[in-house]
PASE-649472 format. One record per residue (C-alpha): x, y, z; residue number from 0. Coordinates in Angstrom, 3 decimals. Layout:
<sites>
<site x="X" y="Y" z="Z" k="NUM"/>
...
</sites>
This chain:
<sites>
<site x="32.165" y="-126.760" z="147.182" k="0"/>
<site x="35.799" y="-127.446" z="148.106" k="1"/>
<site x="36.907" y="-131.051" z="148.622" k="2"/>
<site x="36.675" y="-132.578" z="152.106" k="3"/>
<site x="39.551" y="-131.965" z="154.491" k="4"/>
<site x="41.870" y="-134.960" z="154.285" k="5"/>
<site x="42.880" y="-136.494" z="157.606" k="6"/>
<site x="45.514" y="-139.234" z="157.683" k="7"/>
<site x="45.962" y="-141.210" z="160.905" k="8"/>
<site x="49.197" y="-143.180" z="161.149" k="9"/>
<site x="49.035" y="-146.610" z="162.784" k="10"/>
<site x="51.687" y="-149.210" z="163.557" k="11"/>
<site x="51.797" y="-152.546" z="165.412" k="12"/>
<site x="50.771" y="-152.232" z="169.051" k="13"/>
<site x="49.074" y="-148.847" z="168.585" k="14"/>
<site x="46.358" y="-147.910" z="171.054" k="15"/>
<site x="43.036" y="-148.576" z="169.331" k="16"/>
<site x="41.379" y="-145.544" z="170.919" k="17"/>
<site x="44.105" y="-143.292" z="169.470" k="18"/>
<site x="42.813" y="-144.220" z="166.026" k="19"/>
<site x="39.097" y="-144.683" z="166.529" k="20"/>
<site x="38.629" y="-141.661" z="168.795" k="21"/>
<site x="39.883" y="-139.051" z="166.321" k="22"/>
<site x="38.257" y="-140.875" z="163.395" k="23"/>
<site x="34.890" y="-140.727" z="165.145" k="24"/>
<site x="35.312" y="-137.043" z="166.043" k="25"/>
<site x="35.955" y="-136.133" z="162.407" k="26"/>
<site x="33.077" y="-138.335" z="161.272" k="27"/>
<site x="30.623" y="-136.683" z="163.655" k="28"/>
<site x="31.886" y="-133.235" z="162.659" k="29"/>
<site x="31.199" y="-134.081" z="159.029" k="30"/>
<site x="27.699" y="-135.336" z="159.782" k="31"/>
<site x="26.635" y="-132.315" z="161.856" k="32"/>
<site x="28.449" y="-129.603" z="159.886" k="33"/>
<site x="26.645" y="-126.640" z="158.423" k="34"/>
<site x="25.806" y="-126.486" z="154.757" k="35"/>
<site x="28.802" y="-125.475" z="152.689" k="36"/>
<site x="31.379" y="-127.108" z="154.977" k="37"/>
<site x="33.145" y="-129.848" z="153.005" k="38"/>
<site x="33.572" y="-132.216" z="155.961" k="39"/>
<site x="36.426" y="-134.649" z="156.504" k="40"/>
<site x="37.769" y="-137.744" z="154.822" k="41"/>
<site x="39.702" y="-139.975" z="157.239" k="42"/>
<site x="42.288" y="-142.512" z="156.110" k="43"/>
<site x="44.464" y="-144.861" z="158.140" k="44"/>
<site x="48.016" y="-145.379" z="156.870" k="45"/>
<site x="50.392" y="-148.166" z="157.893" k="46"/>
<site x="53.913" y="-149.020" z="156.819" k="47"/>
<site x="52.923" y="-151.596" z="154.210" k="48"/>
<site x="49.178" y="-150.986" z="153.868" k="49"/>
<site x="48.401" y="-154.164" z="155.765" k="50"/>
<site x="46.181" y="-154.399" z="158.856" k="51"/>
<site x="47.986" y="-153.978" z="162.170" k="52"/>
<site x="47.247" y="-155.526" z="165.540" k="53"/>
<site x="46.458" y="-152.909" z="168.157" k="54"/>
<site x="47.420" y="-153.104" z="171.830" k="55"/>
<site x="44.098" y="-154.791" z="172.567" k="56"/>
<site x="44.730" y="-157.443" z="169.925" k="57"/>
<site x="42.042" y="-156.116" z="167.591" k="58"/>
<site x="43.285" y="-155.584" z="164.066" k="59"/>
<site x="42.683" y="-152.334" z="162.264" k="60"/>
<site x="42.645" y="-152.129" z="158.499" k="61"/>
<site x="44.681" y="-149.642" z="156.548" k="62"/>
<site x="43.538" y="-147.511" z="153.657" k="63"/>
<site x="47.016" y="-146.981" z="152.265" k="64"/>
<site x="50.751" y="-147.475" z="152.756" k="65"/>
<site x="52.843" y="-144.695" z="154.212" k="66"/>
<site x="54.537" y="-144.150" z="150.857" k="67"/>
<site x="51.096" y="-143.696" z="149.262" k="68"/>
<site x="50.355" y="-140.657" z="151.433" k="69"/>
<site x="50.868" y="-138.092" z="148.714" k="70"/>
<site x="49.106" y="-134.963" z="147.644" k="71"/>
<site x="47.216" y="-132.722" z="149.998" k="72"/>
<site x="47.018" y="-133.801" z="153.652" k="73"/>
<site x="45.205" y="-131.258" z="155.776" k="74"/>
<site x="45.710" y="-133.055" z="159.091" k="75"/>
<site x="48.315" y="-135.705" z="159.849" k="76"/>
<site x="47.761" y="-137.505" z="163.154" k="77"/>
<site x="50.209" y="-139.860" z="164.843" k="78"/>
<site x="48.698" y="-142.405" z="167.189" k="79"/>
<site x="50.556" y="-143.634" z="170.234" k="80"/>
<site x="51.491" y="-146.956" z="171.751" k="81"/>
<site x="52.816" y="-147.989" z="175.126" k="82"/>
<site x="54.618" y="-151.085" z="176.324" k="83"/>
<site x="54.469" y="-152.515" z="179.805" k="84"/>
<site x="58.014" y="-153.599" z="180.625" k="85"/>
<site x="58.744" y="-156.382" z="183.048" k="86"/>
<site x="58.901" y="-154.955" z="186.524" k="87"/>
<site x="56.029" y="-152.556" z="185.929" k="88"/>
<site x="55.492" y="-149.142" z="184.528" k="89"/>
<site x="54.623" y="-147.828" z="181.124" k="90"/>
<site x="56.985" y="-146.996" z="178.297" k="91"/>
<site x="56.054" y="-145.177" z="175.088" k="92"/>
<site x="56.806" y="-147.097" z="171.900" k="93"/>
<site x="58.632" y="-145.290" z="169.104" k="94"/>
<site x="58.267" y="-147.004" z="165.749" k="95"/>
<site x="61.423" y="-146.193" z="163.706" k="96"/>
<site x="59.725" y="-146.593" z="160.318" k="97"/>
<site x="56.997" y="-144.116" z="161.227" k="98"/>
<site x="59.531" y="-141.738" z="162.779" k="99"/>
<site x="61.671" y="-141.715" z="159.621" k="100"/>
<site x="58.609" y="-141.220" z="157.434" k="101"/>
<site x="57.369" y="-138.309" z="159.586" k="102"/>
<site x="60.522" y="-136.307" z="158.922" k="103"/>
<site x="59.501" y="-135.826" z="155.299" k="104"/>
<site x="55.712" y="-136.216" z="155.496" k="105"/>
<site x="54.908" y="-133.834" z="158.360" k="106"/>
<site x="56.320" y="-130.681" z="156.712" k="107"/>
<site x="54.002" y="-131.310" z="153.740" k="108"/>
<site x="50.874" y="-131.528" z="155.922" k="109"/>
<site x="48.721" y="-128.527" z="156.729" k="110"/>
<site x="48.894" y="-129.451" z="160.399" k="111"/>
<site x="50.429" y="-132.305" z="162.330" k="112"/>
<site x="49.308" y="-133.692" z="165.648" k="113"/>
<site x="49.744" y="-136.557" z="168.030" k="114"/>
<site x="47.417" y="-138.508" z="170.223" k="115"/>
<site x="48.806" y="-139.236" z="173.699" k="116"/>
<site x="52.062" y="-141.222" z="173.401" k="117"/>
<site x="52.229" y="-140.371" z="169.694" k="118"/>
<site x="54.119" y="-137.264" z="170.834" k="119"/>
<site x="57.152" y="-139.513" z="171.351" k="120"/>
<site x="57.232" y="-140.223" z="167.609" k="121"/>
<site x="56.933" y="-136.531" z="166.764" k="122"/>
<site x="59.792" y="-135.794" z="169.173" k="123"/>
<site x="61.954" y="-138.598" z="167.761" k="124"/>
<site x="61.413" y="-137.122" z="164.295" k="125"/>
<site x="62.596" y="-133.718" z="165.557" k="126"/>
<site x="59.203" y="-132.096" z="165.026" k="127"/>
<site x="58.867" y="-130.943" z="168.632" k="128"/>
<site x="62.362" y="-129.445" z="168.990" k="129"/>
<site x="62.102" y="-126.028" z="170.627" k="130"/>
<site x="58.371" y="-126.453" z="171.215" k="131"/>
<site x="56.137" y="-127.096" z="174.198" k="132"/>
<site x="54.267" y="-130.386" z="173.986" k="133"/>
<site x="52.209" y="-132.733" z="176.075" k="134"/>
<site x="51.681" y="-136.457" z="176.072" k="135"/>
<site x="49.953" y="-139.022" z="178.233" k="136"/>
<site x="50.875" y="-138.185" z="181.812" k="137"/>
<site x="52.307" y="-141.681" z="182.338" k="138"/>
<site x="54.933" y="-141.107" z="179.630" k="139"/>
<site x="55.661" y="-137.412" z="180.158" k="140"/>
<site x="58.818" y="-138.005" z="182.212" k="141"/>
<site x="60.098" y="-140.391" z="179.544" k="142"/>
<site x="59.488" y="-137.789" z="176.834" k="143"/>
<site x="61.257" y="-135.073" z="178.821" k="144"/>
<site x="64.251" y="-137.311" z="179.593" k="145"/>
<site x="64.643" y="-138.583" z="176.028" k="146"/>
<site x="64.127" y="-135.174" z="174.397" k="147"/>
<site x="65.482" y="-132.312" z="176.502" k="148"/>
<site x="64.982" y="-130.011" z="173.501" k="149"/>
<site x="61.213" y="-130.340" z="174.033" k="150"/>
<site x="59.488" y="-128.410" z="176.813" k="151"/>
<site x="57.191" y="-131.138" z="178.164" k="152"/>
<site x="54.120" y="-130.072" z="180.117" k="153"/>
<site x="52.264" y="-133.179" z="181.356" k="154"/>
<site x="49.180" y="-131.354" z="182.602" k="155"/>
<site x="47.318" y="-129.930" z="179.577" k="156"/>
<site x="45.036" y="-132.119" z="177.548" k="157"/>
<site x="46.142" y="-130.317" z="174.403" k="158"/>
<site x="48.934" y="-127.955" z="173.348" k="159"/>
<site x="49.357" y="-126.127" z="170.058" k="160"/>
<site x="52.867" y="-124.981" z="169.252" k="161"/>
<site x="53.047" y="-123.574" z="165.760" k="162"/>
<site x="51.875" y="-126.088" z="163.171" k="163"/>
<site x="52.190" y="-128.991" z="165.636" k="164"/>
<site x="49.537" y="-130.044" z="168.105" k="165"/>
<site x="49.918" y="-132.626" z="170.842" k="166"/>
<site x="47.248" y="-134.113" z="173.044" k="167"/>
<site x="47.612" y="-136.000" z="176.264" k="168"/>
<site x="45.618" y="-137.537" z="179.032" k="169"/>
<site x="45.483" y="-136.303" z="182.579" k="170"/>
<site x="45.591" y="-138.410" z="185.696" k="171"/>
<site x="42.553" y="-136.602" z="187.077" k="172"/>
<site x="40.080" y="-134.020" z="185.896" k="173"/>
</sites>
């Protein structure tokens, strides 16, 4: 049987906890209910220095490896998102420069790359969404479009696949 599909989820300080745990749980369930012969998934969380990071809720999430230890085969590379709440109101996507720099070299080596909600801002900052259509959380879609005019931002879909890059968002209503 082939080895399990390797999924690496990138986390950084202030990341939305659900952007990590949601995908991790989906891959875990898929592995548990898969048909015989399917290798399943192995999920790892990577952070800049391999240390735990505090999420937006204050809960700390442990890391399996440092970003520079993400070598070899990566079938799925997922970038979690984070938002800040600036004084005066509103929501602003957070773009971690260390993760963005790392993505420029790591994403082309992955079988597929995706973002969860505001994680699309990091993919865009790394140039991975240039010339593509992408989505993000509806609250940060205007910010993504303004900061990256080379990206065709569609705030409505829950998910968009554009070549090897996938972006997911969240809608204001269903």
